[in-house]
MDTraj code that builds the backbone (N, CA, C; nanometers):
import mdtraj as md
import numpy as np

residues = "MET SER TRP LEU LEU LEU LEU THR ALA CYS LEU LEU THR CYS LEU GLY GLN VAL ALA GLN LYS PHE ALA VAL GLU SER TRP ARG GLY VAL ASP SER SER TRP ALA ASP LYS LEU ARG SER PRO TRP LEU TRP LEU ALA LEU PHE SER LEU GLY SER GLY LEU LEU VAL TRP LEU LEU VAL LEU GLN ARG LEU GLU VAL GLY ILE ALA TYR PRO MET LEU SER LEU ASN PHE VAL LEU ILE THR LEU ILE ALA ARG PHE VAL PHE ARG GLU PRO ILE ASP ARG GLN HIS TRP LEU GLY VAL ALA LEU VAL ILE GLY GLY VAL VAL LEU LEU GLY GLN GLN SER".split()
xyz = np.array([
    [0.0822, -0.1197, 0.0000],
    [0.0000, 0.0000, 0.0000],
    [0.0862, 0.1256, 0.0000],
    [0.1968, 0.1240, 0.0766],
    [0.2860, 0.2394, 0.0836],
    [0.3454, 0.2720, -0.0526],
    [0.3820, 0.1670, -0.1264],
    [0.4429, 0.1885, -0.2582],
    [0.3409, 0.2426, -0.3573],
    [0.2170, 0.1999, -0.3438],
    [0.1109, 0.2526, -0.4301],
    [0.0878, 0.4007, -0.4010],
    [0.0904, 0.4364, -0.2738],
    [0.0766, 0.5778, -0.2373],
    [0.1943, 0.6592, -0.2906],
    [0.3142, 0.6035, -0.2825],
    [0.4322, 0.6724, -0.3342],
    [0.4216, 0.6940, -0.4847],
    [0.3791, 0.5927, -0.5555],
    [0.3596, 0.6050, -0.7003],
    [0.2529, 0.7095, -0.7320],
    [0.1464, 0.7101, -0.6543],
    [0.0398, 0.8089, -0.6734],
    [0.0919, 0.9506, -0.6517],
    [0.1714, 0.9701, -0.5470],
    [0.2295, 1.1019, -0.5203],
    [0.3183, 1.1457, -0.6365],
    [0.3983, 1.0530, -0.6879],
    [0.4844, 1.0838, -0.8033],
    [0.4009, 1.1242, -0.9244],
    [0.2996, 1.0464, -0.9549],
    [0.2180, 1.0739, -1.0732],
    [0.1410, 1.2051, -1.0599],
    [0.0908, 1.2329, -0.9414],
    [0.0176, 1.3590, -0.9217],
    [0.1088, 1.4796, -0.9356],
    [0.2297, 1.4713, -0.8803],
    [0.3205, 1.5846, -0.8938],
    [0.3675, 1.6010, -1.0382],
    [0.3869, 1.4918, -1.1090],
    [0.4220, 1.5008, -1.2512],
    [0.3073, 1.5640, -1.3306],
    [0.1867, 1.5203, -1.3036],
    [0.0708, 1.5786, -1.3708],
    [0.0638, 1.7283, -1.3434],
    [0.0908, 1.7674, -1.2200],
    [0.0908, 1.9092, -1.1853],
    [0.1950, 1.9876, -1.2640],
    [0.3144, 1.9311, -1.2787],
    [0.4198, 1.9978, -1.3553],
    [0.3825, 2.0108, -1.5025],
    [0.3276, 1.9053, -1.5571],
    [0.2871, 1.9076, -1.6986],
    [0.1729, 2.0074, -1.7200],
    [0.0786, 2.0100, -1.6282],
    [-0.0322, 2.1061, -1.6395],
    [0.0193, 2.2498, -1.6310],
    [0.1208, 2.2732, -1.5472],
    [0.1814, 2.4067, -1.5418],
    [0.2417, 2.4442, -1.6765],
    [0.3104, 2.3499, -1.7375],
    [0.3720, 2.3757, -1.8687],
    [0.2644, 2.4068, -1.9717],
    [0.1576, 2.3280, -1.9739],
    [0.0484, 2.3546, -2.0677],
    [-0.0157, 2.4908, -2.0404],
    [-0.0272, 2.5274, -1.9134],
    [-0.0857, 2.6578, -1.8782],
    [-0.0018, 2.7708, -1.9354],
    [0.1278, 2.7695, -1.9113],
    [0.2107, 2.8793, -1.9603],
    [0.2237, 2.8779, -2.1117],
    [0.2191, 2.7586, -2.1707],
    [0.2209, 2.7509, -2.3179],
    [0.0946, 2.8130, -2.3762],
    [-0.0177, 2.7955, -2.3089],
    [-0.1435, 2.8518, -2.3606],
    [-0.1455, 3.0037, -2.3468],
    [-0.0629, 3.0584, -2.2589],
    [-0.0572, 3.2044, -2.2411],
    [0.0394, 3.2697, -2.3391],
    [0.1287, 3.1903, -2.3973],
    [0.2326, 3.2445, -2.4852],
    [0.1699, 3.3110, -2.6080],
    [0.2096, 3.4345, -2.6320],
    [0.1634, 3.5056, -2.7504],
    [0.0216, 3.5578, -2.7415],
    [-0.0424, 3.5378, -2.6273],
    [-0.1797, 3.5850, -2.6094],
    [-0.1764, 3.7018, -2.5118],
    [-0.2334, 3.8115, -2.5535],
    [-0.2380, 3.9289, -2.4664],
    [-0.3601, 3.9169, -2.3758],
    [-0.3391, 3.8610, -2.2569],
    [-0.4520, 3.8397, -2.1666],
    [-0.4181, 3.8952, -2.0286],
    [-0.5211, 3.9246, -1.9549],
    [-0.5042, 3.9781, -1.8199],
    [-0.4778, 3.8637, -1.7222],
    [-0.4380, 3.9004, -1.6016],
    [-0.4192, 3.7996, -1.4985],
    [-0.5496, 3.7288, -1.4662],
    [-0.6596, 3.8004, -1.4756],
    [-0.7902, 3.7375, -1.4502],
    [-0.8166, 3.6273, -1.5526],
    [-0.7815, 3.6539, -1.6792],
    [-0.7967, 3.5510, -1.7832],
    [-0.7065, 3.4313, -1.7540],
    [-0.5845, 3.4605, -1.7123],
    [-0.4898, 3.3523, -1.6833],
    [-0.5373, 3.2679, -1.5652],
    [-0.5994, 3.3323, -1.4683],
    [-0.6493, 3.2577, -1.3522],
    [-0.7672, 3.1670, -1.3867],
    [-0.8294, 3.1901, -1.5006],
    [-0.9402, 3.1040, -1.5440],
    [-0.8926, 2.9846, -1.6276],
    [-0.7639, 2.9707, -1.6433],
    [-0.7087, 2.8610, -1.7230],
    [-0.7367, 2.7262, -1.6567],
    [-0.8004, 2.6347, -1.7289],
    [-0.8224, 2.5012, -1.6705],
    [-0.6910, 2.4283, -1.6419],
    [-0.5871, 2.4567, -1.7208],
    [-0.4569, 2.3943, -1.6962],
    [-0.3988, 2.4401, -1.5628],
    [-0.4155, 2.5674, -1.5330],
    [-0.3664, 2.6193, -1.4056],
    [-0.4385, 2.5519, -1.2891],
    [-0.5689, 2.5374, -1.2992],
    [-0.6466, 2.4740, -1.1917],
    [-0.6159, 2.3254, -1.1792],
    [-0.5903, 2.2595, -1.2928],
    [-0.5490, 2.1194, -1.2869],
    [-0.4138, 2.1084, -1.2168],
    [-0.3240, 2.2011, -1.2470],
    [-0.1929, 2.2015, -1.1812],
    [-0.2075, 2.2187, -1.0305],
    [-0.2857, 2.3150, -0.9893],
    [-0.3053, 2.3388, -0.8462],
    [-0.3688, 2.2186, -0.7771],
    [-0.4699, 2.1608, -0.8412],
    [-0.5368, 2.0442, -0.7836],
    [-0.4405, 1.9255, -0.7741],
    [-0.3656, 1.9012, -0.8803],
    [-0.2737, 1.7868, -0.8822],
    [-0.1628, 1.8030, -0.7801],
    [-0.1030, 1.9212, -0.7749],
    [0.0051, 1.9428, -0.6797],
    [-0.0460, 1.9393, -0.5358],
    [-0.1649, 1.9947, -0.5124],
    [-0.2233, 1.9884, -0.3788],
    [-0.2565, 1.8463, -0.3372],
    [-0.3140, 1.7707, -0.4286],
    [-0.3448, 1.6299, -0.3999],
    [-0.2173, 1.5502, -0.3790],
    [-0.1172, 1.5782, -0.4612],
    [0.0117, 1.5104, -0.4455],
    [0.0729, 1.5362, -0.3092],
    [0.0590, 1.6589, -0.2598],
    [0.1088, 1.6921, -0.1265],
    [0.0371, 1.6106, -0.0191],
    [-0.0942, 1.6007, -0.0294],
    [-0.1705, 1.5246, 0.0701],
    [-0.1338, 1.3765, 0.0671],
    [-0.1173, 1.3214, -0.0524],
    [-0.0770, 1.1809, -0.0631],
    [0.0646, 1.1637, -0.0092],
    [0.1515, 1.2613, -0.0363],
    [0.2883, 1.2565, 0.0139],
    [0.2905, 1.2506, 0.1669],
    [0.2004, 1.3230, 0.2314],
    [0.1923, 1.3176, 0.3774],
    [0.1566, 1.1764, 0.4244],
    [0.0697, 1.1095, 0.3521],
    [0.0370, 0.9704, 0.3856],
    [0.1580, 0.8794, 0.3665],
    [0.2342, 0.9061, 0.2603],
    [0.3557, 0.8272, 0.2352],
    [0.4524, 0.8421, 0.3527],
    [0.4713, 0.9661, 0.3969],
    [0.5670, 0.9901, 0.5052],
    [0.5237, 0.9252, 0.6365],
    [0.3945, 0.8996, 0.6524],
    [0.3476, 0.8287, 0.7715],
    [0.3850, 0.6811, 0.7659],
    [0.4061, 0.6299, 0.6459],
    [0.4234, 0.4855, 0.6290],
    [0.5658, 0.4423, 0.5951],
    [0.6434, 0.5307, 0.5331],
    [0.7784, 0.4949, 0.4912],
    [0.8796, 0.5879, 0.5561],
    [1.0009, 0.5385, 0.5708],
    [1.1089, 0.6232, 0.6185],
    [1.1381, 0.7290, 0.5131],
    [1.1635, 0.8504, 0.5571],
    [1.1880, 0.9600, 0.4635],
    [1.3136, 0.9327, 0.3806],
    [1.4101, 0.8627, 0.4375],
    [1.5324, 0.8286, 0.3646],
    [1.5087, 0.7345, 0.2481],
    [1.4001, 0.6613, 0.2519],
    [1.3620, 0.5736, 0.1410],
    [1.2629, 0.6449, 0.0493],
    [1.1631, 0.7089, 0.1082],
    [1.0557, 0.7697, 0.0289],
    [1.1046, 0.8868, -0.0557],
    [1.1813, 0.9763, 0.0029],
    [1.2173, 1.0985, -0.0683],
    [1.2995, 1.0719, -0.1945],
    [1.4017, 0.9876, -0.1894],
    [1.4758, 0.9609, -0.3133],
    [1.3895, 0.8987, -0.4233],
    [1.2831, 0.8310, -0.3851],
    [1.1950, 0.7715, -0.4859],
    [1.1241, 0.8788, -0.5690],
    [1.1109, 0.9990, -0.5135],
    [1.0504, 1.1081, -0.5903],
    [1.1367, 1.1479, -0.7094],
    [1.2614, 1.1026, -0.7096],
    [1.3465, 1.1328, -0.8243],
    [1.2950, 1.0665, -0.9518],
    [1.2040, 0.9719, -0.9374],
    [1.1392, 0.9156, -1.0570],
    [1.0672, 1.0242, -1.1360],
    [1.0313, 1.1323, -1.0685],
    [0.9693, 1.2450, -1.1392],
    [1.0611, 1.2982, -1.2486],
    [1.1928, 1.3004, -1.2228],
    [1.2871, 1.3465, -1.3243],
    [1.2792, 1.2590, -1.4486],
    [1.2653, 1.1298, -1.4278],
    [1.2554, 1.0362, -1.5393],
    [1.1257, 1.0605, -1.6168],
    [1.0144, 1.0654, -1.5449],
    [0.8843, 1.0835, -1.6107],
    [0.8759, 1.2172, -1.6838],
    [0.9231, 1.3235, -1.6195],
    [0.9166, 1.4553, -1.6822],
    [1.0079, 1.4620, -1.8035],
    [1.1237, 1.3969, -1.7985],
    [1.2118, 1.3929, -1.9163],
    [1.1432, 1.3235, -2.0329],
    [1.0769, 1.2117, -2.0054],
    [1.0048, 1.1406, -2.1119],
    [0.8914, 1.2261, -2.1685],
    [0.8195, 1.2935, -2.0814],
    [0.7102, 1.3806, -2.1260],
    [0.7651, 1.4981, -2.2061],
    [0.8749, 1.5557, -2.1594],
    [0.9362, 1.6678, -2.2321],
    [0.9746, 1.6248, -2.3732],
    [1.0292, 1.5066, -2.3847],
    [1.0742, 1.4572, -2.5156],
    [0.9579, 1.4217, -2.6076],
    [0.8626, 1.3463, -2.5567],
    [0.7600, 1.2898, -2.6444],
    [0.6311, 1.3712, -2.6521],
    [0.6026, 1.4541, -2.5538],
    [0.4819, 1.5368, -2.5583],
    [0.5154, 1.6776, -2.6076],
    [0.6206, 1.7371, -2.5481],
    [0.6561, 1.8741, -2.5833],
    [0.7614, 1.8823, -2.6929],
    [0.8107, 1.7663, -2.7392],
    [0.9086, 1.7589, -2.8486],
    [1.0365, 1.8363, -2.8177],
    [1.0763, 1.8366, -2.6907],
    [1.1984, 1.9048, -2.6516],
    [1.3183, 1.8133, -2.6762],
    [1.4285, 1.8702, -2.7224],
    [1.5474, 1.7866, -2.7450],
    [1.6111, 1.7470, -2.6113],
    [1.6527, 1.6219, -2.6018],
    [1.7198, 1.5716, -2.4819],
    [1.8540, 1.5149, -2.5280],
    [1.9636, 1.5647, -2.4724],
    [2.0953, 1.5182, -2.5170],
    [2.1381, 1.3909, -2.4429],
    [2.2483, 1.3329, -2.4887],
    [2.2953, 1.2065, -2.4317],
    [2.3325, 1.2187, -2.2846],
    [2.3882, 1.3315, -2.2464],
    [2.4255, 1.3519, -2.1060],
    [2.3016, 1.3484, -2.0165],
    [2.1932, 1.4065, -2.0633],
    [2.0679, 1.4050, -1.9874],
    [2.0146, 1.2622, -1.9757],
    [2.0189, 1.1868, -2.0864],
    [1.9726, 1.0471, -2.0824],
    [2.0578, 0.9644, -1.9869],
    [2.1890, 0.9932, -1.9836],
    [2.2756, 0.9225, -1.8889],
    [2.2333, 0.9535, -1.7459],
    [2.2013, 1.0794, -1.7190],
    [2.1521, 1.1173, -1.5861],
    [2.0245, 1.0443, -1.5501],
    [1.9355, 1.0310, -1.6473],
    [1.8100, 0.9581, -1.6246],
    [1.8398, 0.8122, -1.5908],
    [1.9328, 0.7522, -1.6633],
    [1.9692, 0.6125, -1.6362],
    [2.0278, 0.5978, -1.4959],
    [2.1088, 0.6933, -1.4537],
    [2.1662, 0.6882, -1.3192],
    [2.0584, 0.7031, -1.2116],
    [1.9613, 0.7888, -1.2368],
    [1.8495, 0.8045, -1.1426],
    [1.7740, 0.6730, -1.1299],
    [1.7449, 0.6102, -1.2426],
    [1.6734, 0.4815, -1.2399],
    [1.7552, 0.3785, -1.1621],
    [1.8856, 0.3740, -1.1858],
    [1.9722, 0.2813, -1.1130],
    [1.9675, 0.3074, -0.9632],
    [1.9700, 0.4335, -0.9239],
    [1.9622, 0.4689, -0.7822],
    [1.8310, 0.4278, -0.7191],
    [1.7229, 0.4472, -0.7919],
    [1.5911, 0.4088, -0.7407],
    [1.5833, 0.2571, -0.7242],
    [1.6389, 0.1834, -0.8190],
    [1.6394, 0.0373, -0.8089],
    [1.7184, -0.0063, -0.6847],
    [1.8353, 0.0548, -0.6654],
    [1.9164, 0.0197, -0.5473],
    [1.8428, 0.0518, -0.4176],
    [1.7801, 0.1672, -0.4115],
    [1.7065, 0.2044, -0.2904],
    [1.5855, 0.1132, -0.2686],
    [1.5199, 0.0738, -0.3754],
    [1.4030, -0.0116, -0.3650],
    [1.4364, -0.1496, -0.3114],
    [1.5610, -0.1932, -0.3303],
    [1.6016, -0.3239, -0.2816],
    [1.6307, -0.3240, -0.1320],
    [1.6491, -0.2073, -0.0729],
    [1.6800, -0.1975, 0.0694],
    [1.5593, -0.2252, 0.1572],
    [1.4421, -0.1916, 0.1077],
    [1.3251, -0.2005, 0.1963],
    [1.2569, -0.3346, 0.1892],
])
top = md.Topology()
chain = top.add_chain()
for i, resn in enumerate(residues, 1):
    res = top.add_residue(resn, chain, resSeq=i)
    for name in ("N", "CA", "C"):
        top.add_atom(name, md.element.get_by_symbol(name[0]), res)
traj = md.Trajectory(xyz[None], top)
């Protein structure tokens, strides 16, 4: 159950980050007021996702040691890199991919401890 909560926290925070990106992308080149920007569904999805992720994260911290749980959030770097590449078509260089591989290796090592 703890690992499912951890995965949920990761996915919610990733969704929040992606929604933030979509929000600011939708504002690009559009002359709109702050009131218009505050009505963005992407902005509200970001706030909801990040807020929900925080609440789930609190449940995770009740169940797992912070030394194990917190490094697992580094999976967000992996997920966001994949989303940046395949959704936003951003270029990712080999050094970045190597970093992603090292993060995955670290998460695997930490996952074997518990």
